[in-house]
C-alpha positions in Angstrom: -0.1 0.0 -0.1 2.6 2.5 -1.0 2.3 5.4 -3.3 3.6 5.0 -6.8 4.9 8.4 -8.4 5.7 8.5 -12.2 7.4 11.8 -12.8 5.7 13.9 -15.6 2.5 11.5 -15.4 1.1 11.5 -11.8 0.8 9.6 -8.7 -1.2 6.6 -7.9 -2.4 6.1 -4.2 -4.6 3.8 -2.0 -7.4 5.4 -0.2 -9.6 3.4 2.2 -13.2 3.6 1.5 -15.7 3.5 4.4 -18.5 1.1 5.1 -21.8 2.5 3.7 -25.3 1.3 3.0 -26.4 0.6 -0.6 -29.7 -0.9 -2.0 -30.2 -4.2 -4.0 -31.3 -3.1 -7.3 -33.8 -6.1 -7.7 -35.4 -6.1 -4.4 -34.6 -2.6 -3.2 -33.6 -4.0 0.2 -30.8 -2.3 2.0 -27.3 -4.0 1.8 -24.2 -3.2 3.7 -21.1 -2.5 1.5 -17.8 -3.1 3.5 -14.9 -0.9 3.7 -12.3 -1.6 1.1 -9.1 0.0 -0.3 -9.6 1.9 -3.8 -6.8 3.1 -6.2 -6.8 6.8 -6.8 -4.9 8.7 -9.3 -3.6 12.4 -9.2 -2.2 13.7 -12.5 0.9 15.9 -12.4 1.0 19.5 -13.5 2.8 18.6 -16.7 0.1 16.0 -17.7 -2.6 18.6 -16.9 -1.0 21.1 -19.0 -0.5 18.8 -21.9 -4.2 17.9 -21.7 -5.2 21.6 -21.4 -2.9 22.7 -24.3 -1.2 25.2 -22.1 2.4 25.9 -21.1 3.1 24.8 -17.5 3.9 28.4 -16.5 0.5 29.5 -17.4 -0.9 26.7 -15.2 1.2 27.6 -12.2 0.0 31.3 -12.6 -3.8 30.1 -12.5 -3.0 28.1 -9.4 -1.2 31.0 -7.8 -4.2 33.3 -8.6 -6.8 30.4 -7.1 -4.7 30.4 -3.7 -4.9 34.4 -3.5 -8.7 34.5 -4.0 -9.4 31.7 -1.3 
């Protein structure tokens, strides 16, 4: 359960999902779904910039503006 980082691509992590109540779609009866680990992906700044078609410096400027507004 370690984090895996691929530079320039992103980070894969494991998060623990809580126990929750769900419904059986056929009968409508409540069913408990147990807690379990799930994979989560967080893209890197470089990947987000490539997908958006902008320069990394523009992306960093936008993030800096969001931080000052909050």
